[in-house]
Each structure stands twice: as structure tokens, then as C-alpha cells.
Phi, psi and omega in degrees: 000139177260158181235135174270152179272142172262118181255318180221124186234143170256128178244113174271152184070034188289348177269357182283172180305311180281319184301315181297317179296321179294315180301311181303316184289319178299316179298319178299330179273004176088011179278138173285124185240138170244126181261132177240125181193176179286332179230160179307144186258242184283127179306136178088352180257130177307137185231139171235137180290141178210133176228130181256143349284154182175164181294146178263124177299119180306330179296332181293336183256002182295123179075003182282129176256344182221131174247128168255111185259106181247345187297144179163182177238141175248322179201164179287148174294320174221149183089190184281177180292150177301157176281170182303323181293322179291319174301312182297319183295317183275309189282323179267300183300315179298318181293321180294323175301314179299316180297316179293319179295319181292320177298317181292331181277357179084021176296137182287315185214140176239127175256112180265119179272095183274227181202151175295343178291353178288349171244162185297160177296137187282336187062230181272359184259149172278124182277124180289159186290334180261021182299139176258011183304142182280148175295160186247003179213165181302323179297310180297324178297318181295323180291318180295319179291323175297318176306309186299316183288325178292319176299323176296320177299318179295322183287333185262353184230193182272342184281137175273142183236134176233138180249128177245131175244090179290144169280188182303128186262136177237160178153170181298130181095359179297152180246188175081209185299322183294321179295318177298316181296316181294319180295320179296316181293319181298331177280000180083022181234072175304141184295143183282057184273152173290156179284116176228145178258060178284168185228119182226146177261137180223171173210141180283151184300319182291320178294322178297317179298315177306312184297317182295324179291319177299316178297329179283341187257323190287137183291337183270005186275328188299152177062033180222161179247130183238125170274136183242122175214171179272003177085353177268164176238125186245140166260159176300321180299321179296320179294318179298314181297321179294315179292324179294318180296322179288336181267346182072034178237165178287126182287346185277127176288162180292333177206167180234133178270128179304147182300327181297317179290325175296322179297319178296316180296326179294321178295323176297319178299319177302317181294321181294318180297318181296320183286317186263343185058033176231147180292145177237161185297329184230122176218171180300320181293315179295322179293322178296320180295328181282320191244349185275176177262146175201073184251131187230140172283137186212072182253341187298317179296328178294328178293344176262004177108002178284124179232110181300141184255341187223156171247175180298322178300323178294328185268347189302319182297317180295323178297314180297317180297320177295323177299316177301316182296319179295327179276355178077024180281000000 
């Protein structure tokens, strides 16, 4: 396999958790980087404002040979989740605008950082990498449609397109359920969850960045979809134990709430979210993420040379330290 050099890259969504890490690594490797986002991104890196959907400044793409497209919405900053139309407008329409602009500007390759939510929920089954299962929510649908339209742009033009579907990403500064879990455990209060042996695929932020750069370089990557994980399988209990060990606390909660009662509370949370259009600590979706299965086969990137370097246990200490810094400890 041959590898192409990345000389000048545009990173959209450069202020995000993954975007900032990707920009820093590209700069460290000597790549000229342009960051595109709603607000200035990494200090010292040229920045262009970008809001999706919206026109792409041609100057942002001048001389760019590689685009990493990460910009999009997953959930509202405050209030309830965006509606299906908003997901489609930003994640699909906005991504297609980026793809068309990049193709017209003569960009060689676009790596679209999609989501594992672009395929259906696995339940008790391991989802194969070539699964055609349909997404199960508006967010996943918007990502899947963006994937399909970007691949069409690549097939009909000169620009090569690669699709990456990361599993749940972990690392210092992560937000969402993992951040809440780490903060709770750091305070000495492991969540009172039932013991379940669920199976979930995850990937560390550093490994994800490595994988994205490999997908941008490898000659065999275009016109393909890659699931990205660290190759491990995690239960919620394993995550709790790793964070507790890094925090120096007992991983066992003082009591455990039966799963049946948690499910009842989650349904109450669902109703509250519908009425108030604001996020609540416990909902059916959050409970599913904590206790459900989400295991995916992810071997294609390894065939191109991607080798994960860390597991969640390796990153747990960094996550806890970042949690302390955010809390001002």
C-alpha cells in the first residue's frame, strides 16, 4: 500500500473535542492547517469562520489537498435535542456543501467523520463493518444521508472521499455520560447501577486521531466506510472500575437500583424532556447508553496499518485529572 502526503489540510469543527486534538497532531507532524469553525480554534493556527449550512469561503480551500470534515451537531447545548429538520439541515446539507466546495476547489481527499449512529443499534449482536442496517434516530439518519451524498460526490468527481464512523470516544476533556460518570466516581459516589455485563466498543481520542490521519494518507482508503474502535470490549462495570482505580475510591456503590426501577425512572425522564424540551439526568436513551450493548466489528482500518495504542484503563487517570481541573480541584 502506498501513502499520500498531507501538505495542507482544512479541519472543520476545529473547536470540538476531536477537532482540537486532530489540529494539534497535524501541526506537530508539520502539516499546514487551516481551522474552520464558528469561533477561533487552536491558538497559532489560521482560522476561517464557518457556520453550517452556509457558503464556504474559497480562500479557506486555497492550496488545500485534504479536508477533515468534523463539523455538525449532535445535541443542543441547552434544551432538548434538535429536531429531524435541524439535524438534516446541518449534518447532511452542510456536509454536502463542504463536499461540493472541496471538490470544486480541487481538493484531493475528504475524510468525513460521521458517527457509529449511522447504522442501526446492535442490540445483542455484533454489527459487522459492512452492515447496511438503517439508523434508528434523526441524528443517525442525517449522518447516513451525508455519507451517501458525499460518496456520490467522490464517485462523480476527481476528489476521493473516505467515511469514518468512530465508536464512543474517550479521553481527557470528554463530555456526556463518561464525564458525568468520572465526576461522580471522583467524588466517591459510584453510580448505583445494577451489575450488567453489557458489551460496548470505544476508542481513545489519540487513537482516533491516528486513524483519521491514516485514512487520509492510505491509497486503499477512498470510497470506503471504516468503523473505528480500540479493539477492546467494555462493560459499564469495567469503566467504573477503571475510573475508581484512577480516583483511589471503592468502585462498589452503597446500594444498587434494580434495572426495572431505572427503566421506570427513565420513562418519567422521557416525558419530562418532551414537556420541557430540556435534557434530564435520566432518560431511556441515557440508560441505554449506560447499560445497553453497542459492539461493532472494526478491522478494515487495521488492514491499512492502524494499531490502537491505548485502552480505557490507560486513559482513566488522564480523564480523572481533567475532571478535577474542570471542577477546580
